[in-house]
C-alpha positions as CSV (number, residue, x, y, z in Angstrom):
1,M,143.2,106.1,109.9
2,K,142.9,109.8,110.4
3,Q,140.3,111.5,108.2
4,V,139.3,115.2,108.2
5,Q,136.6,117.2,106.5
6,V,136.6,120.9,105.9
7,Q,134.4,123.3,104.0
8,T,134.7,126.7,102.3
9,G,132.0,128.8,100.6
10,G,131.9,131.6,98.1
11,K,131.7,135.4,98.1
12,L,129.8,138.3,96.5
13,Y,130.8,141.9,96.3
14,L,128.5,144.5,97.9
15,A,130.7,147.4,96.6
16,G,134.1,148.2,95.3
17,E,134.4,145.6,92.6
18,Y,136.7,146.7,89.7
19,A,138.1,149.6,91.8
20,V,139.7,147.0,94.2
21,L,141.9,145.7,91.4
22,T,143.9,148.9,92.0
23,A,146.2,148.7,95.1
24,G,145.0,150.6,98.1
25,Q,141.3,150.6,97.1
26,T,138.6,149.0,99.4
27,A,135.8,146.6,98.7
28,L,133.0,145.2,100.8
29,I,132.6,141.5,100.2
30,N,130.1,139.1,101.8
31,Y,130.7,135.4,102.5
32,I,128.2,133.1,100.9
33,P,128.0,129.7,102.7
34,I,127.2,127.6,99.6
35,C,130.0,125.2,100.3
36,M,132.6,123.0,98.7
37,T,133.8,120.1,100.9
38,A,137.3,118.6,101.1
39,T,137.8,115.2,102.7
40,A,141.5,114.3,103.4
41,K,143.1,111.2,104.9
42,L,146.5,109.6,105.1
43,A,146.9,106.9,102.4
44,Q,149.3,104.5,100.7
45,T,149.5,106.6,97.6
46,T,148.6,110.3,97.0
47,K,145.4,110.6,95.1
48,L,143.5,113.8,94.2
49,Q,139.9,113.7,93.2
50,S,137.5,116.5,92.3
51,D,133.9,116.1,91.1
52,M,134.7,118.7,88.5
53,F,136.5,115.9,86.6
54,T,135.8,112.3,85.7
55,Y,139.2,111.0,86.8
56,S,141.6,111.4,89.7
57,A,145.2,112.7,89.6
58,S,148.4,112.3,91.6
59,R,151.1,115.0,92.3
60,K,152.3,114.6,88.7
61,P,151.4,117.9,86.9
62,D,147.9,117.8,85.4
63,P,146.3,120.9,83.8
64,N,142.9,120.2,85.3
65,Y,144.3,119.7,88.8
66,Q,146.8,122.5,88.4
67,L,145.3,124.8,91.1
68,I,144.9,122.0,93.6
69,Q,148.4,120.8,92.9
70,A,149.8,124.4,93.3
71,S,148.0,124.7,96.6
72,I,149.5,121.4,97.8
73,D,153.0,122.6,96.8
74,T,152.6,125.8,98.7
75,F,151.4,124.0,101.8
76,E,154.3,121.5,101.5
77,T,156.8,124.3,101.4
78,Y,155.1,125.9,104.5
79,Y,155.1,122.5,106.2
80,G,158.9,122.3,105.8
81,Q,159.2,118.7,104.7
82,S,157.8,116.3,102.2
83,L,154.2,115.5,102.9
84,P,153.2,111.9,103.7
85,K,151.0,110.3,101.1
86,F,147.4,111.3,101.3
87,E,144.0,111.3,99.5
88,L,142.1,114.5,98.9
89,D,138.6,114.5,97.6
90,I,136.9,117.7,96.7
91,S,133.1,117.9,96.0
92,G,130.6,120.7,95.5
93,K,131.0,122.6,92.2
94,L,129.3,125.9,93.1
95,E,127.3,125.4,89.9
96,K,123.9,124.0,88.7
97,D,123.0,122.4,85.4
98,G,126.6,123.0,84.3
99,L,126.4,126.7,84.9
100,K,128.7,128.4,87.4
101,F,127.1,130.6,90.1
102,G,130.1,133.0,89.8
103,I,130.7,133.2,93.6
104,G,134.4,132.4,93.4
105,S,135.1,128.7,92.9
106,S,138.8,129.0,92.0
107,G,139.5,131.0,95.1
108,S,137.5,128.6,97.1
109,V,139.4,125.6,95.8
110,T,142.8,127.1,96.8
111,V,141.6,128.0,100.3
112,L,139.9,124.7,100.7
113,T,142.9,122.6,99.7
114,I,145.3,124.4,102.0
115,K,142.7,124.4,104.8
116,A,142.2,120.6,104.5
117,L,145.9,119.8,104.5
118,S,146.5,122.1,107.5
119,V,143.9,120.2,109.5
120,L,145.2,116.8,108.3
121,F,148.8,117.6,109.2
122,N,148.0,119.5,112.4
123,Q,149.1,123.0,111.3
124,D,146.9,125.5,113.1
125,L,146.4,128.3,110.5
126,T,144.8,131.7,111.4
127,A,142.4,133.1,108.8
128,D,145.1,135.7,107.9
129,R,147.8,133.0,107.4
130,L,145.3,130.9,105.3
131,F,144.6,134.0,103.2
132,K,148.3,134.7,102.6
133,L,149.1,131.1,101.7
134,A,146.2,131.1,99.2
135,A,147.1,134.5,97.8
136,Y,150.8,133.4,97.5
137,T,149.6,130.3,95.5
138,L,147.5,132.3,93.1
139,L,150.1,135.1,92.6
140,K,152.7,132.4,91.9
141,S,150.3,130.9,89.3
142,G,150.0,134.3,87.6
143,D,146.5,135.2,88.8
144,N,145.6,138.9,88.3
145,G,142.7,139.1,90.7
146,S,142.4,141.5,93.6
147,M,142.5,138.5,96.1
148,G,139.4,140.0,97.8
149,D,137.6,136.7,97.1
150,I,140.0,134.6,99.0
151,A,140.2,137.1,101.9
152,C,136.4,136.8,102.3
153,I,136.5,133.0,101.9
154,A,139.3,132.6,104.4
155,Y,137.6,134.8,107.0
156,Q,134.1,133.5,106.2
157,A,132.5,136.9,107.0
158,L,131.4,140.2,105.6
159,I,134.6,142.1,105.3
160,A,136.1,145.4,104.2
161,Y,139.2,144.5,102.1
162,K,141.9,147.0,101.1
163,S,143.9,145.5,98.2
164,F,147.7,145.4,98.0
165,D,150.2,145.8,95.3
166,R,150.2,142.3,93.7
167,K,152.9,143.1,91.2
168,L,155.3,144.1,94.1
169,I,154.5,140.9,96.1
170,A,154.8,138.7,93.0
171,E,158.3,140.1,92.6
172,Q,159.1,139.3,96.2
173,I,157.8,135.7,95.6
174,R,160.3,135.4,92.7
175,K,163.1,136.7,94.9
176,H,162.6,135.2,98.3
177,D,161.5,132.0,100.1
178,L,158.0,131.4,101.3
179,K,158.7,132.2,105.0
180,T,160.3,135.5,104.1
181,V,157.4,136.5,102.0
182,L,154.8,135.4,104.6
183,D,156.6,137.5,107.2
184,M,156.4,140.7,105.1
185,D,153.7,143.3,105.5
186,W,152.0,143.1,102.1
187,G,150.0,146.3,102.7
188,Y,146.4,144.8,102.6
189,E,143.8,145.4,105.3
190,I,141.0,143.0,106.2
191,E,138.3,144.3,108.6
192,L,135.4,142.3,109.8
193,V,132.1,144.3,109.3
194,Q,129.2,143.5,111.5
195,A,126.1,144.8,109.7
196,K,123.9,146.4,112.4
197,L,120.9,147.0,110.1
198,S,117.7,144.9,110.2
199,A,117.5,143.6,106.6
200,D,117.3,140.7,104.2
201,F,120.4,140.1,102.1
202,L,119.3,138.4,98.9
203,V,121.3,136.9,96.0
204,G,119.8,136.6,92.6
205,W,121.3,134.3,90.0
206,T,120.8,135.2,86.3
207,R,121.9,131.8,84.9
208,Q,123.9,133.9,82.4
209,P,127.6,133.1,82.8
210,A,129.9,136.2,83.0
211,I,133.2,135.9,81.2
212,S,135.1,137.5,84.1
213,K,138.6,137.8,82.5
214,D,137.3,139.4,79.3
215,M,135.0,141.7,81.3
216,I,137.7,142.7,83.7
217,T,140.2,143.4,80.9
218,A,137.8,145.6,79.0
219,A,136.5,147.5,82.0
220,K,139.9,147.8,83.6
221,S,141.2,149.9,80.7
222,L,138.3,152.4,81.4
223,I,139.1,152.9,85.1
224,D,140.4,156.3,85.9
225,Q,141.3,158.3,89.0
226,T,137.8,159.8,89.2
227,F,136.2,156.4,89.2
228,L,138.6,155.2,91.9
229,Q,138.1,158.2,94.1
230,E,134.3,158.2,93.8
231,T,134.1,154.5,94.4
232,E,136.4,154.6,97.5
233,K,134.3,157.4,98.9
234,E,131.0,155.5,98.5
235,V,132.5,152.2,99.8
236,Q,133.6,154.0,103.0
237,I,130.1,155.6,103.4
238,C,128.5,152.2,102.7
239,K,130.7,150.6,105.4
240,E,129.9,153.3,108.0
241,A,126.2,152.9,107.1
242,L,126.3,149.2,107.7
243,L,128.0,149.7,111.1
244,S,125.7,152.6,112.2
245,A,122.5,151.0,110.8
246,D,121.9,154.0,108.6
247,K,119.5,152.6,106.0
248,N,119.1,155.7,103.8
249,R,122.9,156.3,103.6
250,L,123.4,152.7,102.7
251,K,120.8,152.8,99.9
252,D,122.2,156.0,98.6
253,S,125.9,154.9,98.6
254,L,125.1,151.5,96.9
255,Q,123.0,153.3,94.3
256,K,126.0,155.6,93.6
257,V,128.3,152.6,93.4
258,S,125.9,150.9,91.0
259,D,125.8,154.1,88.8
260,L,129.6,154.3,88.8
261,L,129.8,150.7,87.5
262,E,127.2,151.3,84.8
263,G,129.1,154.4,83.8
264,L,132.3,152.4,83.6
265,S,131.0,149.8,81.1
266,S,127.5,149.2,79.6
267,A,128.5,145.5,79.5
268,I,128.3,145.2,83.2
269,Y,124.5,145.4,83.4
270,V,123.4,142.9,80.8
271,D,119.6,142.3,80.3
272,K,119.0,140.0,83.3
273,L,121.1,142.0,85.7
274,K,119.2,145.1,84.5
275,S,115.9,143.3,85.4
276,L,117.4,142.2,88.8
277,K,118.2,145.8,89.6
278,E,114.9,147.3,88.2
279,A,112.9,144.8,90.4
280,E,113.6,147.1,93.4
281,K,111.3,149.8,92.0
282,G,108.8,151.2,94.5
283,L,110.2,148.9,97.2
284,D,112.3,149.5,100.3
285,I,115.2,147.7,98.6
286,I,118.5,148.5,97.0
287,A,119.7,146.0,94.4
288,K,122.9,146.0,92.2
289,S,125.1,143.8,90.1
290,S,128.0,142.0,92.0
291,G,131.5,141.2,90.9
292,S,132.5,141.6,87.2
293,G,128.8,141.8,86.1
294,G,127.8,140.8,82.6
295,G,125.9,137.8,84.1
296,D,126.2,135.6,87.1
297,C,124.8,137.1,90.3
298,G,123.4,140.3,91.6
299,I,122.5,141.3,95.2
300,A,119.7,143.1,97.0
301,I,119.3,144.4,100.5
302,S,115.7,144.6,101.6
303,F,114.4,146.5,104.6
304,S,110.9,145.0,104.5
305,Q,110.0,141.3,104.5
306,E,106.9,142.0,102.5
307,D,109.0,143.8,99.9
308,S,111.5,140.9,99.8
309,Q,108.7,138.6,98.7
310,I,107.5,141.1,96.0
311,L,111.1,141.3,94.8
312,L,111.5,137.5,94.6
313,D,108.2,137.3,92.6
314,R,109.6,139.9,90.2
315,W,112.9,138.1,89.9
316,Q,111.1,134.8,89.2
317,D,109.1,136.5,86.4
318,A,112.4,137.7,85.0
319,G,114.0,134.2,85.1
320,I,116.2,135.1,88.0
321,E,116.7,132.4,90.7
322,L,117.1,133.1,94.4
323,L,120.5,131.6,95.1
324,Y,120.9,132.5,98.7
325,Q,119.2,134.6,101.4
326,E,120.2,135.6,104.9
327,R,118.7,137.8,107.6
328,W,120.6,140.6,109.3
329,N,119.4,141.4,112.8
330,H,115.8,140.4,112.6
331,D,114.0,139.8,115.9
């Protein structure tokens, strides 16, 4: 009997978080290959299993399995006929000791479910089509996020993501069928960014959970035109610096983005994120919070392997765990 296995990871923002919630703004988002796995196979009865829960579900509405079920519904509509019976097993919680990493598990689950079914039922999806189907699912479920997380997870790369008018597309979803909506130009842009710098990209986990929705709501009300314009300017500089291997411009622009976030809301840099940032002092490193802030993860880009080690020692002393590390263009 046919069985398939697929994986999706998480994401972290380099720059542009909060601003990207406004249509037309850009964010730089890096793919984090800490993965969730989906195993799918044809079966006698449809059974959904996730290691987040102690029980399995069917297609019958279940609040815990709501996102997985909504993703299945979207794929079934796309498939154009009732899906044969299947088993879907999802594992890998993107968490440790019951604490979430904050690298995008809900977005990952949506992309993962659609990806698994597309492989099982021989539907060859491009990264863009996978992104649109996942975004459609989340918009239909009333999600208010920028969709940058699923763009990054669908493309599995460092991307520059320009957000679209989600309210407008949500209206189109209410009015039209899936095919019509998928064929529309939503107005987003996704560009793969190949970092040309020689650097270490480091992710520090504070073990303090951020309450994203509350944080976003509070900070969102403080976003003004100046914040948006300044952030967009720095995000574009940051992107160009990555592409042209301009270390000083990259450090400068990420520092400005960090200052803009701190100016937006003091709640973004909570104590441990402050320590994560301050650990860069005197080192050839730029560090900042990532995503909604208020906990979860921060990032650092280091231009010296010796300095990377000093930073990691400082993080350890501050109770910050190295969650992920990758090398850009080291010999």
